[in-house]
C-alpha positions as CSV (number, residue, x, y, z in Angstrom):
1,M,0.7,3.0,17.8
2,G,-0.6,2.8,21.3
3,R,-3.5,0.6,22.2
4,G,-6.8,2.1,21.2
5,V,-5.3,5.1,19.4
6,V,-5.7,5.9,15.7
7,T,-3.1,8.1,14.0
8,W,-4.0,10.3,11.0
9,P,-2.1,12.5,8.6
10,D,-1.8,16.1,9.8
11,T,-3.9,18.1,7.4
12,G,-5.2,20.8,9.7
13,N,-9.0,21.3,10.0
14,S,-9.8,21.4,6.3
15,G,-8.6,17.9,5.1
16,P,-10.7,14.9,3.9
17,Q,-13.0,13.1,6.3
18,R,-11.4,10.4,8.5
19,L,-13.0,6.9,8.2
20,L,-12.6,4.3,11.0
21,A,-13.7,1.0,9.5
22,L,-14.1,-2.0,11.8
23,G,-15.0,-5.5,10.5
24,G,-14.1,-8.2,8.0
25,C,-13.3,-8.5,4.3
26,T,-16.4,-6.6,3.2
27,V,-15.6,-3.6,5.3
28,S,-12.0,-3.8,4.3
29,T,-12.9,-3.7,0.6
30,I,-15.3,-0.8,1.1
31,S,-12.7,1.2,3.0
32,T,-10.2,0.5,0.1
33,Y,-12.7,2.0,-2.4
34,L,-13.2,5.0,-0.1
35,Q,-9.5,5.7,0.3
36,R,-9.7,7.9,-2.8
37,Y,-12.0,10.3,-1.0
38,V,-11.2,10.0,2.7
39,F,-8.4,9.0,5.1
40,A,-9.3,5.4,6.0
41,R,-8.1,3.1,8.8
42,H,-9.4,-0.5,8.8
43,Y,-9.1,-2.9,11.7
44,W,-10.0,-6.6,11.3
45,R,-12.4,-8.9,13.2
46,Q,-14.1,-6.4,15.5
47,N,-17.0,-7.9,17.4
48,I,-19.5,-5.9,19.4
49,V,-20.3,-8.8,21.8
50,C,-16.6,-9.1,22.6
51,D,-16.2,-5.3,22.9
52,M,-19.0,-4.9,25.4
53,S,-18.5,-8.1,27.5
54,A,-16.7,-8.1,30.8
55,P,-12.9,-7.7,30.9
56,L,-10.7,-10.8,31.1
57,D,-7.4,-11.2,32.9
58,V,-5.2,-13.1,30.4
59,R,-2.4,-13.7,33.0
60,D,-4.0,-17.0,33.8
61,I,-3.7,-18.2,30.2
62,A,-1.0,-20.9,29.8
63,L,-0.8,-21.3,26.1
64,D,2.7,-21.9,24.6
65,D,1.9,-19.7,21.6
66,A,2.7,-16.1,22.6
67,H,1.1,-14.7,19.5
68,A,-2.2,-16.4,20.3
69,V,-2.1,-15.0,23.9
70,R,-1.5,-11.5,22.5
71,V,-4.5,-11.7,20.2
72,I,-6.7,-12.9,23.1
73,D,-5.3,-10.0,25.2
74,K,-6.3,-7.6,22.4
75,Y,-9.9,-8.6,22.8
76,A,-9.8,-8.9,26.5
77,G,-8.4,-5.4,26.7
78,K,-11.2,-4.0,24.5
79,F,-8.9,-2.7,21.8
80,H,-11.7,-2.0,19.3
81,R,-14.0,-0.5,21.9
82,K,-11.3,2.0,22.9
83,L,-10.9,3.0,19.2
84,I,-14.7,3.8,19.1
85,E,-14.7,5.5,22.5
86,Q,-11.7,7.7,21.6
87,G,-13.9,9.2,18.8
88,D,-10.9,10.2,16.6
89,F,-12.8,9.9,13.4
90,D,-15.5,11.6,11.3
91,W,-17.1,8.4,9.9
92,L,-17.4,5.1,11.7
93,L,-18.2,2.0,9.5
94,L,-19.6,-1.1,11.1
95,E,-21.3,-4.4,10.1
96,C,-22.2,-7.7,11.7
97,A,-22.7,-10.3,8.9
98,A,-19.2,-11.5,9.4
99,D,-20.0,-12.7,12.9
100,H,-21.5,-15.8,11.3
101,V,-18.1,-17.1,10.1
102,F,-16.4,-17.0,13.6
103,Q,-16.9,-18.9,16.8
104,Y,-16.6,-17.4,20.3
105,L,-15.6,-18.5,23.8
106,R,-17.7,-17.5,26.8
107,I,-15.8,-17.4,30.1
108,G,-18.1,-16.1,32.8
109,D,-19.4,-12.7,31.6
110,A,-16.4,-12.3,29.2
111,V,-16.5,-13.2,25.5
112,V,-13.5,-13.6,23.2
113,P,-13.1,-15.1,19.7
114,D,-12.2,-18.7,19.5
115,L,-8.8,-18.6,17.7
116,R,-9.2,-22.2,16.4
117,N,-10.3,-20.8,13.1
118,D,-8.2,-20.6,9.9
119,L,-9.5,-17.0,9.5
120,F,-7.0,-16.1,12.3
121,K,-4.2,-18.5,11.5
122,P,-4.4,-21.9,9.8
123,E,-2.0,-23.5,12.4
124,W,-4.2,-22.3,15.3
125,V,-7.0,-24.7,14.2
126,S,-5.2,-27.4,16.1
127,L,-4.7,-25.4,19.3
128,S,-5.9,-27.3,22.4
129,F,-7.4,-25.5,25.4
130,D,-8.0,-28.6,27.4
131,D,-5.1,-28.0,29.9
132,D,-5.4,-24.3,30.0
133,P,-6.7,-23.1,33.5
134,L,-8.7,-20.3,32.0
135,L,-9.7,-21.2,28.4
136,G,-10.3,-24.8,29.4
137,K,-13.3,-23.6,31.4
138,S,-14.9,-21.8,28.5
139,E,-18.1,-22.5,26.7
140,Q,-18.3,-22.2,22.9
141,L,-20.7,-19.6,21.6
142,L,-21.9,-19.7,18.0
143,A,-23.7,-17.0,15.9
144,S,-26.1,-19.8,14.9
145,D,-27.3,-19.9,18.5
146,P,-30.3,-17.5,19.3
147,V,-28.6,-16.5,22.5
148,Y,-25.7,-15.0,20.6
149,W,-28.0,-12.4,18.9
150,V,-29.7,-11.7,22.2
151,L,-26.3,-10.8,23.6
152,W,-25.5,-8.8,20.4
153,K,-28.6,-6.7,20.8
154,K,-27.9,-6.0,24.4
155,S,-24.3,-5.2,23.7
156,F,-25.2,-2.8,20.8
157,S,-27.8,-1.0,23.0
158,T,-25.1,-0.3,25.6
159,L,-22.6,0.8,23.0
160,Y,-25.1,3.1,21.4
161,D,-26.2,4.8,24.6
162,D,-22.8,5.1,26.1
163,V,-20.6,5.8,23.1
164,L,-22.2,6.1,19.7
165,L,-25.1,8.5,20.5
166,P,-22.7,11.2,22.0
167,H,-20.5,10.9,18.8
168,I,-23.6,11.3,16.6
169,R,-24.7,14.4,18.5
170,D,-21.2,15.8,17.9
171,G,-21.8,15.5,14.2
172,K,-20.0,12.2,13.5
173,K,-21.4,9.7,11.0
174,V,-22.0,6.1,12.3
175,I,-22.5,4.0,9.2
176,F,-23.9,0.5,9.4
177,V,-23.8,-1.8,6.3
178,R,-26.9,-4.1,6.5
179,R,-25.8,-6.9,4.1
180,Y,-26.6,-10.5,3.9
181,M,-24.7,-13.7,3.1
182,C,-24.4,-14.6,-0.6
183,L,-26.9,-17.3,-1.7
184,Q,-25.4,-17.8,-5.1
185,F,-22.1,-17.9,-6.9
186,V,-21.4,-17.3,-10.6
187,D,-19.0,-19.2,-12.9
188,E,-18.6,-19.8,-16.6
189,F,-21.5,-22.2,-16.5
190,G,-24.0,-19.8,-15.0
191,R,-25.4,-19.2,-11.5
192,H,-25.5,-21.8,-8.7
193,Y,-26.7,-21.9,-5.2
194,F,-24.3,-22.5,-2.3
195,E,-25.1,-25.9,-0.8
196,D,-24.8,-24.7,2.8
197,M,-28.3,-25.1,4.2
198,D,-27.5,-22.7,7.1
199,I,-27.3,-19.6,4.9
200,P,-31.1,-18.8,4.8
201,K,-31.2,-19.2,8.6
202,Q,-28.2,-16.9,9.0
203,N,-29.9,-14.3,6.8
204,D,-33.1,-14.6,8.8
205,A,-31.1,-13.8,11.9
206,L,-29.5,-10.8,10.2
207,R,-32.9,-9.6,9.0
208,D,-34.1,-9.6,12.6
209,V,-31.1,-7.7,13.8
210,Y,-31.4,-5.1,11.1
211,S,-35.1,-4.6,12.0
212,F,-34.0,-4.1,15.6
213,L,-31.5,-1.4,14.5
214,D,-34.3,0.7,13.0
215,S,-35.2,2.0,16.4
216,F,-31.8,3.7,16.9
217,E,-31.8,7.4,16.0
218,G,-29.0,8.9,13.9
219,L,-27.5,5.8,12.4
220,T,-26.7,5.9,8.7
221,F,-27.8,2.7,7.1
222,I,-26.5,1.2,3.8
223,D,-28.9,-1.4,2.5
224,P,-27.6,-3.0,-0.7
225,P,-30.2,-4.9,-2.7
226,E,-30.0,-8.7,-2.1
227,D,-29.8,-9.3,-5.9
228,L,-26.3,-7.8,-5.7
229,L,-25.2,-10.6,-3.3
230,S,-23.7,-13.0,-5.8
231,A,-20.1,-14.3,-5.3
232,S,-17.6,-15.4,-8.0
233,Q,-14.0,-16.1,-8.5
234,Y,-13.7,-12.5,-9.7
235,A,-15.0,-10.9,-6.5
236,P,-12.7,-8.1,-5.3
237,W,-11.7,-10.1,-2.3
238,G,-11.0,-13.8,-1.7
239,G,-12.9,-15.7,-4.5
240,P,-16.3,-17.3,-4.2
241,S,-17.6,-17.2,-0.7
242,V,-20.8,-16.3,1.2
243,L,-19.0,-13.1,2.3
244,H,-17.4,-12.2,-1.0
245,P,-19.9,-10.4,-3.3
246,E,-19.0,-9.2,-6.7
247,Q,-17.8,-5.6,-7.4
248,E,-21.3,-4.3,-8.3
249,F,-22.2,-4.7,-4.6
250,Y,-19.3,-2.5,-3.5
251,H,-20.1,0.1,-6.2
252,F,-23.6,0.4,-4.7
253,V,-22.3,0.6,-1.1
254,V,-19.6,3.2,-1.8
255,E,-21.8,5.4,-3.9
256,D,-24.5,5.3,-1.2
257,I,-22.0,6.2,1.5
258,L,-20.7,9.1,-0.5
259,R,-24.2,10.4,-1.2
260,K,-25.4,10.1,2.4
261,C,-22.2,11.2,4.2
262,A,-20.4,13.5,1.7
263,S,-22.2,15.0,-1.3
264,A,-24.3,14.1,-4.3
265,E,-21.6,15.6,-6.5
266,L,-19.0,13.2,-5.1
267,A,-21.3,10.2,-5.4
268,D,-22.2,11.1,-9.0
269,A,-18.4,11.5,-9.8
270,F,-17.9,8.0,-8.4
271,R,-20.7,6.6,-10.5
272,R,-19.3,8.1,-13.7
273,E,-15.9,6.5,-13.0
274,V,-17.6,3.1,-12.4
275,M,-19.5,3.5,-15.7
276,A,-16.4,4.4,-17.6
277,A,-14.5,1.4,-16.2
278,S,-17.4,-0.9,-16.9
279,M,-17.7,0.3,-20.4
280,E,-14.0,-0.3,-21.0
281,E,-14.3,-3.8,-19.6
282,R,-17.3,-4.7,-21.7
283,I,-15.7,-3.4,-24.9
284,R,-12.8,-5.8,-24.1
285,Y,-15.4,-8.6,-23.6
286,A,-17.0,-7.8,-27.0
287,F,-13.7,-8.3,-28.8
288,Q,-13.1,-11.5,-26.9
289,A,-16.6,-12.8,-27.9
290,S,-15.6,-12.4,-31.6
291,Y,-12.5,-14.5,-31.0
292,A,-14.4,-17.1,-29.0
293,R,-16.9,-17.6,-31.9
294,S,-14.0,-18.0,-34.4
295,L,-12.3,-20.6,-32.1
296,S,-15.6,-22.5,-31.7
297,E,-16.0,-22.8,-35.5
298,Q,-12.4,-24.0,-35.8
299,Q,-13.0,-26.7,-33.2
300,R,-16.2,-27.7,-34.9
301,E,-14.4,-28.2,-38.2
302,Q,-11.7,-30.2,-36.5
303,L,-14.3,-32.4,-34.9
304,M,-16.0,-33.1,-38.3
305,Q,-12.6,-34.0,-39.9
306,I,-11.8,-36.4,-37.1
307,R,-15.2,-38.1,-37.4
308,E,-14.6,-38.6,-41.1
309,H,-11.6,-40.7,-40.3
310,L,-13.3,-43.0,-37.8
311,P,-13.3,-46.7,-38.9
312,N,-16.5,-47.4,-40.8
313,G,-17.4,-43.9,-40.0
314,A,-17.6,-42.0,-43.3
315,L,-18.8,-42.6,-46.8
316,G,-16.5,-41.8,-49.6
317,C,-13.4,-42.0,-47.5
318,T,-12.2,-45.6,-48.3
319,N,-8.7,-44.3,-48.9
320,A,-8.4,-42.8,-45.4
321,P,-5.6,-44.4,-43.3
322,L,-6.7,-46.7,-40.4
323,V,-6.2,-45.0,-37.1
324,D,-6.7,-45.9,-33.4
325,G,-10.5,-45.6,-32.9
326,E,-10.4,-45.3,-29.1
327,G,-7.9,-42.5,-29.3
328,L,-10.0,-40.6,-31.8
329,V,-13.1,-41.0,-29.6
330,A,-11.2,-39.6,-26.7
331,Q,-10.0,-36.7,-28.9
332,I,-13.5,-36.1,-30.1
333,N,-14.8,-36.0,-26.5
334,E,-12.1,-33.5,-25.5
335,L,-12.8,-31.2,-28.5
336,Q,-16.5,-31.5,-27.8
337,S,-16.0,-30.4,-24.2
338,E,-13.8,-27.5,-25.3
339,R,-16.4,-26.5,-27.9
340,D,-19.1,-26.5,-25.2
341,I,-17.1,-24.3,-23.0
342,S,-16.4,-21.9,-25.9
343,A,-20.1,-21.9,-26.6
344,R,-20.9,-20.9,-23.0
345,Q,-18.3,-18.2,-23.2
346,V,-19.9,-16.9,-26.4
347,M,-23.3,-16.8,-24.6
348,M,-21.8,-14.9,-21.6
349,M,-20.0,-12.5,-23.8
350,T,-23.2,-11.9,-25.9
351,A,-24.9,-11.0,-22.7
352,E,-22.1,-8.6,-21.8
353,R,-22.5,-7.1,-25.3
354,D,-26.2,-6.5,-24.6
355,H,-25.2,-4.8,-21.3
356,L,-22.8,-2.7,-23.2
357,V,-25.5,-1.6,-25.7
358,T,-27.8,-0.7,-22.7
359,A,-25.0,1.3,-21.0
360,L,-24.2,3.0,-24.3
361,Q,-27.8,4.1,-24.7
362,S,-27.7,5.5,-21.2
363,I,-24.5,7.4,-21.9
364,E,-26.0,8.8,-25.1
365,A,-29.0,10.0,-23.3
366,A,-26.8,11.7,-20.7
367,H,-24.7,13.2,-23.5
368,A,-27.8,14.6,-25.2
369,A,-29.0,16.2,-21.9
370,A,-25.5,17.7,-21.3
371,A,-25.5,19.0,-24.9
372,A,-28.8,20.7,-24.3
373,Q,-27.6,22.3,-21.1
374,L,-24.5,23.5,-23.0
375,A,-26.6,25.1,-25.7
376,E,-28.6,26.9,-23.1
377,L,-25.4,28.2,-21.5
378,E,-24.1,29.3,-24.9
379,R,-27.4,31.2,-25.4
380,R,-26.9,33.1,-22.2
381,Y,-23.2,33.6,-22.8
382,A,-23.5,35.1,-26.3
383,P,-24.9,38.5,-25.2
384,L,-22.3,38.8,-22.4
385,Q,-19.5,38.1,-24.9
386,K,-20.9,40.7,-27.3
387,L,-21.0,43.3,-24.5
388,Y,-17.5,42.4,-23.4
389,D,-16.2,42.8,-27.0
390,R,-18.0,46.2,-27.3
391,L,-16.5,47.4,-24.0
392,W,-13.1,46.2,-24.9
393,M,-13.2,48.0,-28.2
394,R,-14.4,51.2,-26.5
395,R,-11.4,51.0,-24.2
396,R,-8.9,50.2,-26.9
397,H,-10.0,52.8,-29.4
398,G,-10.4,55.8,-27.2
399,V,-10.2,59.3,-28.6
400,A,-7.2,59.5,-30.9
401,G,-4.2,61.5,-29.7
402,T,-5.3,61.7,-26.0
403,G,-2.8,59.0,-25.0
404,R,-5.4,57.6,-22.6
405,V,-7.4,54.4,-23.0
406,G,-11.1,54.8,-23.7
407,R,-11.5,58.6,-23.0
408,P,-14.6,60.0,-24.5
409,P,-14.3,63.6,-25.8
410,H,-16.9,65.1,-23.3
411,W,-14.8,63.8,-20.4
412,S,-11.6,65.5,-21.8
413,N,-11.4,68.0,-19.0
414,L,-11.3,65.4,-16.2
415,P,-7.9,64.3,-14.7
416,G,-6.6,61.1,-16.4
417,R,-7.2,58.6,-13.5
418,Q,-10.8,59.9,-12.9
419,I,-11.5,59.5,-16.6
420,V,-10.5,55.8,-16.5
421,F,-12.5,55.1,-13.4
422,A,-15.6,56.9,-14.8
423,I,-15.4,54.9,-18.0
424,A,-14.9,51.6,-16.0
425,F,-17.9,52.3,-13.7
426,T,-20.1,53.2,-16.6
427,Q,-19.2,50.0,-18.4
428,L,-19.6,47.9,-15.3
429,D,-23.1,49.4,-14.7
430,E,-24.1,48.4,-18.3
431,L,-22.8,44.9,-17.6
432,F,-24.6,44.5,-14.3
433,Q,-27.9,45.8,-15.8
434,L,-27.6,43.2,-18.6
435,M,-26.8,40.4,-16.1
436,T,-29.7,41.2,-13.8
437,S,-32.1,41.3,-16.8
438,M,-30.9,37.9,-17.9
439,F,-30.9,36.3,-14.4
440,P,-33.9,37.6,-12.4
441,G,-33.2,37.6,-8.7
442,L,-29.4,38.0,-9.1
443,S,-28.0,40.1,-6.3
444,I,-24.8,42.0,-7.0
445,A,-23.4,43.6,-3.8
């Protein structure tokens, strides 16, 4: 693949839409969901400030790590910007929340990512730029600095005027996911807030940028509710992190993209698939809840039996053998801890069961509506079926001995082919009259 060139399967002009997705793990996961509906290409770590900054000649970089030099050259050569300028896509997916987890280097008017971040390569964290004639002169730029977002707004304005707006006028969709950093994470003990005090400030900066984007015509915004921004170890990507929301976030985003960029029918189909998968998962949780209750009761009985054997611990057990009291206390504490965990699991599974009941009620309501619609269609269909049966019998049981299908006696003098056509046209006319009476406004050309 050449630099700044996207390759797609050859499907002619009638194939699925082509999605170019640029960004971090959130965008990657969204594009993975959408691959069932579009051709998707995802490229990591795109940054608008780097894309729109001045070019940089990397020949002056003296790093020993050739791979690191190639990555810097990728940004210096405006790889992602060329992908956007090329315009070989139908949908373009962008975001900027991930800018907060990277650092950047400013060299004159050029900006490139600081590779000393384990999100690039863990071993690059120890890279030293002190003796490099070019990188040694750089200044570090952080997304937490207000000047960064001033540069971002200026860069986006230029990108919009020069590149994005012409694409939008050509009918392409430019989709911007306006998401925030996760404030909470979920585990078996409940919900907890991340201890990073910078997250609210980061979200305030994003909120200001998203308000700024409102003034740009033609962008398709995806605005997931902030209450969906909870991380957990079960997130579709990477475990509990401020950038790794749970799957309900992605379900909302994908459905909204399909509804705004494809069709309501496709979005509804995706929602039904999600509901079916969620129902299956919650049924599995319900069975697990029953097992967890049984396990909790067994542990409680074991705990009571052990307490009865403690020295001086139980009345009526004078014949019990003497045992190591400290060991029993440790065993009691361990079982108590396991029982507490099981109890929490029961509570979580009970909540899941309640969600299951709510979802089942929703599905039953949808089923009732569908059944009513089917009954109405059956009511309209019945007269047509009767007419069809009557016409079929008229054809099949024509005048006996004629050797022709459906020939009435008063048409006996017509040539055979004309007779068949005359009967067919008469029957069709009856059918059309019935259909137009049932469906006012129906036009039959």
